[in-house]
C-alpha positions in Angstrom: -12.2 -28.3 19.2 -14.7 -28.1 22.0 -17.8 -29.8 23.2 -21.0 -28.4 21.7 -23.0 -28.5 24.8 -20.3 -26.6 26.8 -20.2 -23.9 24.1 -24.0 -23.5 24.0 -24.2 -23.4 27.8 -21.5 -20.7 27.9 -23.5 -18.6 25.3 -26.7 -19.1 27.3 -25.0 -17.8 30.5 -23.2 -14.9 28.9 -26.3 -13.6 27.1 -28.6 -14.4 30.0 -31.0 -16.0 27.6 -33.5 -17.3 30.2 -34.3 -13.7 31.2 -35.9 -12.7 27.9 -39.5 -13.3 26.9 -39.0 -13.7 23.2 -40.8 -14.6 19.9 -38.6 -17.5 19.3 -36.3 -20.1 20.8 -33.0 -18.7 22.1 -30.2 -21.2 22.2 -29.7 -24.5 20.4 -32.4 -24.8 17.7 -31.0 -27.7 15.7 -28.6 -30.3 17.2 -25.6 -31.4 15.2 -22.4 -33.1 16.0 -21.1 -33.2 19.5 -17.8 -31.4 18.9 -17.2 -28.0 17.5 -14.1 -26.8 15.6 -15.6 -24.3 13.2 -18.3 -21.7 13.8 -19.8 -19.9 10.9 -21.9 -16.8 11.8 -24.4 -14.7 9.9 -27.4 -12.5 10.5 -30.1 -14.9 9.3 -30.2 -18.7 8.9 -31.2 -18.5 5.2 -30.3 -21.2 2.7 -27.4 -19.2 1.3 -25.8 -19.0 4.7 -26.3 -22.7 5.3 -24.8 -23.5 2.0 -21.7 -21.5 3.0 -21.6 -23.5 6.2 -21.6 -26.8 4.3 -18.9 -25.6 1.9 -16.7 -24.4 4.8 -17.3 -27.6 6.7 -18.6 -25.7 9.7 -19.7 -27.6 12.8 -22.1 -24.9 14.1 -24.0 -22.0 12.6 -24.5 -19.0 14.8 -27.2 -16.4 13.9 -29.4 -13.7 15.2 -32.5 -14.8 13.2 -33.0 -18.5 13.5 -36.1 -20.7 13.0 -39.3 -21.4 14.9 -40.9 -17.9 15.2 -44.1 -17.3 17.1 -47.3 -17.7 15.0 -45.4 -19.2 12.0 -46.7 -22.5 10.5 -45.2 -25.4 12.5 -45.1 -27.9 9.6 -41.6 -28.6 8.4 -42.3 -28.3 4.6 -41.0 -26.4 1.6 -38.3 -23.8 2.4 -38.2 -24.8 6.1 -37.7 -28.4 5.2 -34.8 -27.6 2.9 -33.1 -25.5 5.5 -33.4 -28.0 8.3 -32.5 -30.9 6.0 -29.3 -29.1 5.0 -28.3 -28.9 8.7 -29.3 -32.5 9.6 -27.7 -34.0 6.5 -24.3 -32.4 7.3 -24.6 -32.8 11.1 -24.4 -29.0 11.7 -25.9 -27.3 14.7 -27.9 -24.1 14.6 -27.4 -21.7 17.5 -29.6 -18.6 17.5 -30.1 -15.6 19.9 -32.6 -12.9 19.2 -33.4 -10.4 22.0 -30.6 -11.5 24.2 -28.2 -10.6 21.4 -29.8 -7.2 20.9 -29.5 -6.3 24.6 -26.1 -7.6 25.7 -24.1 -4.7 27.2 -20.8 -5.4 25.3 -21.5 -8.1 22.6 -25.0 -7.1 21.5 -26.3 -5.5 18.4 -27.1 -2.2 20.1 -23.7 -2.1 21.9 -21.9 -2.8 18.7 -23.9 -0.2 16.7 -23.3 2.4 19.3 -19.5 1.7 19.2 -19.4 1.8 15.4 -21.2 5.1 15.4 -19.1 6.7 18.1 -22.0 7.2 20.5 -21.3 7.8 24.2 -23.6 5.3 25.9 -25.7 6.8 28.7 -27.9 3.8 29.5 -31.3 2.3 28.4 -34.7 3.9 28.5 -36.5 0.6 29.2 -34.3 -1.2 31.7 -30.8 -1.8 33.0 -27.9 -1.8 30.5 -27.6 -5.3 29.2 -31.4 -6.0 29.6 -33.0 -3.0 28.0 -33.5 -2.6 24.2 -33.8 1.1 23.7 -30.4 2.6 24.1 -29.5 6.2 24.8 -26.3 8.1 24.2 -24.6 11.3 23.2 -23.9 11.8 19.5 -20.6 13.1 18.1 -20.5 16.9 18.4 -21.6 19.1 15.6 -24.0 16.8 13.7 -27.4 17.9 12.5 -29.8 15.5 10.9 -28.1 15.5 7.6 -24.7 15.1 9.2 -25.9 12.2 11.3 -27.3 10.5 8.2 -24.1 10.9 6.4 -22.1 9.6 9.4 -24.3 6.5 9.6 -24.1 5.9 5.8 -20.3 6.1 5.9 -20.0 3.7 8.8 -22.6 1.1 7.7 -22.0 1.3 4.0 -25.7 2.0 3.5 -27.4 5.3 3.2 -30.2 5.6 5.8 -33.7 6.9 5.0 -34.0 10.1 7.0 -37.3 11.6 8.2 -36.3 15.1 9.3 -38.2 16.8 12.1 -38.6 20.6 11.4 -36.9 23.2 13.6 -34.1 21.0 15.0 -30.5 22.0 15.1 -27.5 20.1 16.5 -28.2 16.6 17.7 -27.1 16.0 21.2 -29.0 13.0 22.4 -29.7 9.9 20.3 -31.7 6.8 20.9 -31.3 3.6 19.0 -32.6 0.0 18.7 -31.5 -2.2 15.9 -33.8 -4.2 13.6 -37.5 -3.7 13.4 -38.0 -1.3 16.4 -39.5 1.7 14.6 -42.5 1.7 17.0 -40.1 2.7 19.9 -40.0 6.2 18.4 -42.4 7.6 21.0 -40.4 6.1 23.9 -37.3 7.6 22.3 -38.9 11.0 22.2 -40.2 10.6 25.8 -36.6 9.9 26.8 -35.4 13.2 25.4 -33.7 12.0 22.2 -33.3 14.4 19.3 -32.9 11.5 16.9 -33.9 7.8 16.9 -32.2 5.2 14.8 -33.5 1.8 14.0 -33.6 -0.6 11.0 -37.0 -0.4 9.5 -39.7 2.2 8.8 -43.5 2.0 8.7 -45.9 4.4 7.1 -46.9 5.8 10.5 -43.3 6.4 11.5 -43.0 9.4 9.2 -45.9 11.2 10.8 -44.8 10.4 14.3 -41.4 11.8 13.7 -42.6 15.0 12.2 -45.3 15.6 14.7 -43.3 14.6 17.8 -40.3 16.6 16.6 -37.7 13.8 16.6 -35.5 12.9 13.6 -35.9 9.3 12.5 -33.3 7.3 10.6 -34.1 3.9 9.1 -30.6 2.4 8.6 -31.6 -1.1 7.6 -32.7 -4.1 9.6 -29.9 -6.3 8.2 -27.3 -3.4 8.2 -27.8 -2.6 11.9 -27.8 -6.2 13.0 -24.6 -7.5 11.4 -22.3 -6.9 14.3 -23.6 -8.7 17.4 -23.1 -12.2 15.9 -19.6 -11.2 14.8 -18.8 -10.1 18.4 -20.2 -13.2 19.9 -18.3 -15.4 17.4 -15.1 -13.7 18.3 -15.9 -14.1 22.0 -16.2 -17.9 21.3 -12.7 -17.8 19.7 -11.3 -16.3 22.9 -13.3 -18.7 25.2 -12.9 -22.0 23.3 -10.3 -21.5 20.6 -12.7 -22.4 17.8 -12.3 -21.1 14.3 -14.8 -18.4 13.4 -15.9 -16.9 10.1 -18.7 -14.3 9.5 -20.5 -14.4 6.2 -22.5 -11.3 5.2 -25.4 -12.4 2.9 -26.4 -9.2 1.2 -29.8 -8.0 2.1 -31.1 -4.4 1.2 -33.9 -4.5 3.8 
């Protein structure tokens, strides 16, 4: 068991949360009991995850997608009320990290996705490694667009949507950013990538990929962002000796 505030402060420092201008609050979003023995992690603080936390008697829920997003209604009613009431009624804390958990050089979503896909990391196109969000690397040898799609599908357990650019052969350089980063495709092309991987796809993404000449692979917002919270949760086990359990609430998006 460890002190909640010490655990939160350690996460804030490790993820350099104060450096990121974000769309939400990074760090402690809902305050629960002062001591933490069990940490339950998941991608999103949905009701199903919170119910799992109650059933497991967790002291703290750790997520990538928490509450209090920019431009959302501020009233605590309906769905938001039910979620927050679940946490408060059971004295459970909610700890959430968005962009800091995407960017972290070893524990982040992009770092974990690159490791899972066997990419050789070369840096970031938009900043220093650990601060940038658009990652660059070398793909495993011998993969064309179809081969890369199959590789991603096998590793993530979810077949990606592939927009194939004509006239491309073996993929040498890849760019990636987990989640809803499809509009980074132009920056990925400018960085010399043959393929760009993210979670979502917009209507315009197809045309950009074909006309720029860069393959685009939409591998799922949830599917690409399952790994950062798991790595951070296991880091907490090593730092504080807490129990950690990850719950994957299925989401096809």
